[in-house]
N, C-alpha and C positions, 0 to 999 in steps of 0.2 A: 217892287218883284213879286209878283207873287207866286210866283214857280218855290219859293223857299217856303212859303207855305203850305204847298201841296207838297213838297216832298216831304217834309217834317207831318206831314199827317198820314202820308205812305208808309214812314218810318215807323209811325208810333200802331198803323193796324198792321204791319207786318211783324212787329212785335208782340203786339197781345193776341197773333193767331200762332206765333212761336209757345209763346207761355199756356196757351191752352192744349198745344202738343207737347209739353214737358221742358220746352226749350232749347227746340236744337237749331246749331247753327241755321242760321236762313244765309245760304249762296249768292241766293240770283228773286228779285222779283222781276214778275212779269206783268208789262201795262199795254190797254191799247188805248192810242194816243191819235184823235180823231182829228182833221186837219180845218177844222171850228171849233174845234175846244174852248182858243183862246189863249194856249197855252205855250211857248216856243221850247222846244225838242232840247233845244242845245241849253238852253236857261236852265230846264227841271233837270237834265244831267250831272251840271256843277250843282247845282245848288242838292241833288240827292247825296253827294259826295260831304258837302258839309252838315247837310241833315243828316249821314250816320255817325260824326267825329263825335267821340265821347261815349258809343251808343254800341250796344250787342250786335249791332248792323254794319259795324266798321269794316270795311273792307268786301261786301256783298257789293251785286252787281244791278242796275236796273236797267231792264230787257225791255227798250220800247219798240212796239208794231205800229207803224205810221197807218191810220186809215184814211183811205182817202174818203172824200164826197163822193156819194151814190146818191140819186133823184130818181124820182118816177115820171118816168113821160107820159104826157096825158093823149101824147099823139100818138105813139109808139106802144100805147101800154104798156113798158117795162121797164127795166130798171136799168140805170147809167151811169157811170161816173162821167161827171164833170171835166173836162178839161183845163179849166181855170174856176179856182174860189167867188173872182169877180164876178163870173158871169155863169150864170143857172140855168143853162140851157143843154137841150137834148143833144149830145156830139152828133149821134146820128142823121136829124132833123131841124135841127134848131130850132123847136119850140120848149119857151122858157117852159122852166119845174120850176115849183116852189115847195115840192113836196118833198123833204129830204130823209130819207132812210137810213142814212149812214154818213159820219163825218164829224160828230157831235162827242164823240166819247173820250172819257176819262176814266177806264175802269182797270182795277186792278184784278188780272184775271189770274194770275197763279204763282205761287213760293217754291223756290225751289230749295228744298232744307237738306242737311245731312246729317244723317243716321249715326 
């Protein structure tokens, strides 16, 4: 379960940033998680709770924003959200689309700190 090592990395990054800011309490960590990231959201959330044990982040929340897969359709010349991650095709015209514009994210985007 690689989600635990990812959760531990998130905790380490949040601790380091909190230390840089004078050690305020971290209330929440905001994360973008793409459908193609290879990370199982539920496993990450439960792993985060384990990773926070015995750290200053104990009791903090991990808020995950799901990021859908968006491709560029070469026929329509526009961005399209795919209907299934098993079929990379434009949902409007059906043209296969290989250029992935979003959906691979695993990005820590914000910390909510207590003053």
